[in-house]
SEFIZA-114043 format. One record per atom (N, C-alpha, C): x negated, y, z. Coordinates in steps of 0.02 Angstrom, whole numbers, plus 50000, padded with zeros to 5 digits. Each point is the difference from the previous one (the first is absolute). Layout:
<sites>
XYZ;...
</sites>
This chain:
<sites>
512504822548818;500415004950034;500414996550055;500015003050059;500384997150054;500635004150012;500524996850023;500635003450016;499955002850070;500215006350008;499985003150066;500664998650036;499964996650057;500594998450039;500105004850058;499525004450011;500035004750055;500235006849974;500455003150036;500255006649981;499475005350014;500055005449963;499595005750014;500305003750061;499625004650026;500235004050056;500645003749982;500025002949941;500605003749978;500604995449992;499914994149970;500554995449991;500284997850068;499554998450047;500224997950067;500395005750034;499765006149993;500345005850029;500705000849970;500054999149935;500655000649966;500484994550022;499764993950009;500434994550023;500255001550070;499565002450044;500215001750067;500515005749999;499875005349962;500455005649996;500694997849975;500014995749950;500644997449974;500374996050053;499644995850037;500314995950052;500315004550054;499625005150022;500255004750050;500635003649976;499995002149937;500575003749972;500624995649991;499904994149970;500574995649987;500344997850064;499614998550052;500284997350062;500125005450053;499845006249984;500105005650046;499734998550070;499374997750002;499674998350062;499775006450036;499944999650067;499745005950037;499295001649975;499855006449997;499345002149978;499474997450049;499494996649975;499484997550045;499615005750033;499714998650058;499585004750036;499355001049962;499734994549973;499405000449959;500014994449949;499635001149945;499954995049946;499274999449979;499824993949982;499344998849972;500084995349941;499725001849943;500024995849941;499284998449982;499844993549995;499324997849986;500014995649939;499595001649951;499924995949940;499264998149996;499874993650010;499314997449995;499994994249951;499424997849984;499944994349955;500364994050030;500504997549965;500354994050022;500575001050048;500135006350023;500545000950049;500235007350000;500645000949998;500305006750008;500474999550059;499955004850046;500384999650062;500285006950018;500614999950026;500325006050026;500134998750074;499805004850042;500114999650072;500405006150021;500564998950034;500435005450024;500074999450075;499935005750034;500095000250072;500655003750014;500444997050040;500625003350019;499865004650059;500475004450016;499915004950052;499894996750068;499485002150037;499854996950065;500435003050055;500544996550016;500445002150054;500184994050043;500525000350040;500184994550043;500194993849960;500004994250031;500104993649967;500574999849949;500605002550016;500534999449950;499855003549934;499655005650003;499865003949939;499594996249948;499384998150017;499604996249951;500334993449980;500324996650047;500334993749984;500565001349950;500385005350009;500555001649953;499735001849932;499455003849998;499715001849935;499724993949965;499674995550038;499754993849970;500584995749975;500544999950038;500594996349980;500295002749935;500005006649992;500245003149938;499574997649941;499344999750010;499564997449948;500144992649987;500074996150054;500114992849994;500624998549959;500525004150009;500624998949964;499945001149924;499445003049978;499905001349929;499524995149966;499744995350038;499494995449975;500254992850001;499804996249949;500254993149996;499594995150042;499365000950003;499584995750042;499565004450043;499944998250063;499585004050045;499774995950059;499485002550031;499734997250062;500015005750050;500294998750058;500045005050054;499564997650057;499595004550026;499554998350055;500045005250055;499824997950061;499905004550056;499304998550027;499605005250009;499324999250024;499895004850058;499824997250057;499865004250059;499265001849998;499865006450008;499315002249996;499584996850057;499354999249989;499584996950051;500025003450068;500125006650002;500055003450065;500684998850032;500474997249962;500664998150027;500515005650002;499825006149981;500455005750008;500495001149942;499854997549941;500435001249942;500154993449964;500555000049962;500184994449957;500095002849930;499684996749952;500075001949930;500504995349968;500565002749977;500504996149963;499855001049927;499994994649961;499835000749929;500394995149958;500075001849936;500274995349952;499575000349938;499924994249969;499614999449938;500444997049946;499935002649940;500394997649944;499645001849936;500354999449945;499735001849934;500535004049963;499785005649971;500445003849956;499834998049929;500514998449961;499894997849931;500325004949951;499675000849943;500265004349947;499764997249934;500235002749944;499764997649935;499235000949993;499725004750039;499275001149997;499614994750038;500334996450045;499654995050041;500265000150071;499584997850045;500194999550070;499495003650044;500245002650055;499575003550048;500174997450070;499494998550039;500104997850069;500265005950041;500474998750045;500305005250041;499954998250073;499735004650040;499994999350073;500345006250028;500494998950045;500345005550033;499944998650075;499815005150039;499914998850071;500195006050041;500094998850065;500125005350049;499774997650067;499705004450039;499754998350066;500475002750054;500094996150052;500425001950057;499644998450065;500215003350054;499714998450065;500214992950019;499554996450034;500154993350024;500565000350051;500494995649993;500554999350046;500004992750023;499884998750065;499944993150024;500644995949993;500575003349994;500624996349990;500074998049927;499885004749955;500094998749928;499454995649971;499405000450028;499434996449970;499654995650052;500404996750042;499734995850053;499564994349974;500124997849938;499634994349972;499335002049969;499835006550001;499375002349970;499485001850052;499474996150000;499425001750042;499585005349963;499605003950036;499575004849965;499594996649945;500005003149941;499644997449943;500364994649960;500584997950023;500374994649968;500465002649945;500074995949948;500435001649942;500494994249992;500645001749991;500524994949990;500495002149946;500244994949963;500525001649950;500665001850034;500385004149966;500665001950023;500504998849943;500634999450017;500524999049949;500365006649988;500395000249946;500415005849986;500505001050057;500264994550027;500465000450057;499695003350061;499374998250014;499655003250057;499885007449987;499835001649938;499915007049982;500655003850007;500554996949980;500665003050007;500175001350074;499834995250043;500135000750072;499585005850028;499365000549981;499585005550023;500285006749977;500255000349938;500275006249972;500635002250037;500354995350031;500635001650033;499915002350073;499394999850025;499875001850070;500115007450013;500255001650059;500075006950021;499305002550019;499775005949974;499355002650019;499945000650075;499454997350028;499885000450071;500334994650041;500454996049970;500344994750037;499544993950005;500024996650056;499624993850007;500454994750029;499904993949977;500374994350026;500755000449985;500334994550011;500734999749996;500285000249931;499585000449948;500244999849932;500465005849981;499905005850032;500415005849985;499915002149927;500545001849968;499965002249930;500365006649992;499835003149944;500325006549985;500704999149976;
</sites>
């Protein structure tokens, strides 16, 4: 008999629902829960709006997680940037991989270091700075 280390679809859904409720996170735009042999994963998409919105929602998630990886990926066509964070949700039932992301229009001031198709790590501080931007503002570090 082997021990099952992977959560079922229902267990992963319950862990996610509990995390959302306990931390009063904004309701995701969409959710996907996948349970396969050897891996259970939850993917949440935040609302697709201007840069401060998805960054603020990702920041709210980041503030509830102990370990995370934050990335920015510019699409190959160069028109959009996908901001994402990866972490793990843990419960007495086990652990589930968590990916939360939001897409924004490419802004040459905010994402000058990203060439089309390029992916780079970001810090919580950078995410906080993006979340503080005035919608539609470019350059000059304007904040709300």
